[in-house]
Every structure is written in C-alpha cells, then in structure tokens.
C-alpha positions in Angstrom: 101.5 106.2 103.1 103.6 108.5 105.3 104.6 108.4 108.9 104.6 111.4 111.3 108.1 112.0 112.6 107.6 115.2 114.6 104.9 117.7 115.6 106.3 121.2 116.2 105.0 124.6 117.4 106.1 128.0 118.4 104.6 130.8 120.5 105.6 133.5 118.1 106.2 133.8 114.3 109.7 134.1 112.9 111.5 131.7 115.2 112.3 128.0 115.0 109.6 125.6 116.2 110.1 122.9 118.9 108.9 119.3 118.8 106.1 118.8 121.2 105.5 115.2 120.0 101.6 115.5 119.9 99.2 118.3 119.1 95.5 119.1 118.8 94.5 120.5 115.4 91.5 122.7 115.3 89.2 122.9 112.3 89.6 126.3 110.5 92.5 127.4 112.7 95.5 125.1 112.8 97.5 123.7 115.7 96.2 124.7 119.0 98.5 127.4 120.5 100.8 127.7 117.5 101.7 131.2 116.3 100.7 130.4 112.7 97.2 129.3 113.6 94.3 131.5 112.3 91.7 131.9 109.6 93.9 131.7 106.6 95.3 129.3 104.0 98.7 128.5 105.8 97.4 127.1 109.1 99.7 124.0 109.2 103.0 123.5 107.4 104.4 120.1 106.3 107.9 119.2 105.4 109.3 115.9 104.1 111.6 114.0 106.6 113.4 112.6 103.5 114.3 116.1 102.3 115.5 117.1 105.8 117.7 114.0 105.9 119.2 114.9 102.5 119.9 118.4 103.7 121.5 117.2 106.9 123.7 114.9 104.9 125.3 118.1 103.6 126.3 119.1 107.1 123.3 121.2 108.2 122.5 119.3 111.4 119.0 120.8 111.8 116.6 119.6 114.4 112.8 119.1 114.0 111.0 122.4 113.7 114.2 124.3 112.7 112.7 125.3 109.3 109.5 126.5 111.0 107.6 123.5 109.9 104.7 122.1 112.0 104.7 118.5 110.9 107.6 116.4 109.6 106.4 113.4 107.6 108.4 110.5 106.2 107.4 109.0 102.8 106.1 112.0 100.8 107.7 114.4 98.4 105.1 117.2 99.2 106.2 119.7 96.6 105.3 117.1 93.8 101.6 116.9 95.0 98.9 119.2 93.5 97.1 121.9 95.3 93.9 120.4 96.7 95.5 117.2 97.8 94.0 115.9 101.1 95.9 114.4 103.9 94.3 112.2 106.6 95.9 111.4 109.9 93.6 109.8 112.5 90.5 112.2 112.5 92.5 115.1 111.1 92.0 116.1 107.4 94.3 118.7 105.9 94.0 120.3 102.5 97.1 121.4 100.5 96.8 125.1 99.8 100.3 126.3 98.9 103.6 124.9 97.8 106.7 126.7 99.0 106.9 130.3 100.1 109.0 133.4 99.6 111.8 133.8 102.0 111.8 137.5 103.0 114.9 137.5 105.1 117.4 134.7 105.1 117.1 132.5 108.2 120.0 131.2 110.3 120.0 128.0 108.4 120.5 129.9 105.1 123.3 132.0 106.7 125.1 128.8 107.8 124.5 126.6 104.7 123.9 129.1 101.9 120.5 127.3 101.3 117.2 126.6 103.0 114.8 123.9 101.8 111.6 125.3 103.4 110.9 127.9 100.6 110.8 125.2 97.9 110.1 122.0 99.8 107.6 123.1 102.5 103.9 123.0 101.9 101.0 124.6 103.6 97.6 123.3 104.5 94.3 124.3 106.2 92.5 122.1 108.7 89.2 120.8 107.3 88.6 118.5 110.3 90.3 118.6 113.6 91.7 116.0 116.0 95.0 114.9 117.4 98.3 114.0 115.6 101.3 112.5 117.3 104.7 111.1 116.4 104.4 107.6 114.8 100.9 108.2 113.3 100.3 107.2 109.7 99.3 109.8 107.2 97.6 109.1 103.9 97.1 111.4 100.9 94.2 111.6 98.4 94.8 113.4 95.2 92.1 115.9 94.0 89.4 114.5 91.7 
C-alpha cells in the first residue's frame, strides 16, 4: 500500500508544478485545472517519493512538483509495475498507461544535477473513475489479470 505525499498541478505545460495538497480528478480528463488534463493517455503523472528522496540525498534539493509530477506517492516503485496496473485512492481509479518519457529539452534539474529521474521513474495514468485525492490518503494497486 502507498501513501499520497503531495498533489501537484500547474496552469501551463513545461513548468514545475506546485503542491496544492488536494485535488479533484475528473474521469477521462485528469486533475481539474491541470495543464496536462485532456482526452489522452497521460492525464495524471505519478512519481515515487522514495526515488525523490534518493535523488535529494545526492544534493538535488527538489520540492514536490519540481519534476512536473502530479502525485507523489510513498511505497511504490512505479517503473517496476506493468502497463494496465490499476491504482485506487478513495473513489479515484487510475490506469497505468506509460512508464517514463522522452526528455526533449533538459530541465533545470538536469542542468543542475546532470540527471533527472522523471524520464525513467515517472509513470502516466488515465482516470477511469474520478473523485478527490489529498495528502495522507492511502493508495492501493492491482496488477492486471
């Protein structure tokens, strides 16, 4: 079981997100008012709190949302889970659709550290059922049949 550490959004794409602590997720869209919402397979991004801690131990000092992630969760190594994995948090159900992403232009984190974990550690989901997620909520995962 995982624990939600942060819930982050941004108004426009290509910038760091900010922790808003709680958000409404809309079925088939993503997080209400987030720039990455829409009818596509990358509606909500997840990143492991454990991987962020490891990265910060190297001197990165990144804050929640700095990698462009929507939801930071403690207790899961997301990149090790198969496509189709389902995540449930309260009424929200997310389906894992993509692991990692191509980094087209190196972000500020990469420029500072020579590395960025989002392209290999971040995962993307679509919202199958909406609801509210907030910091401290429990998240469970169900592997595909």
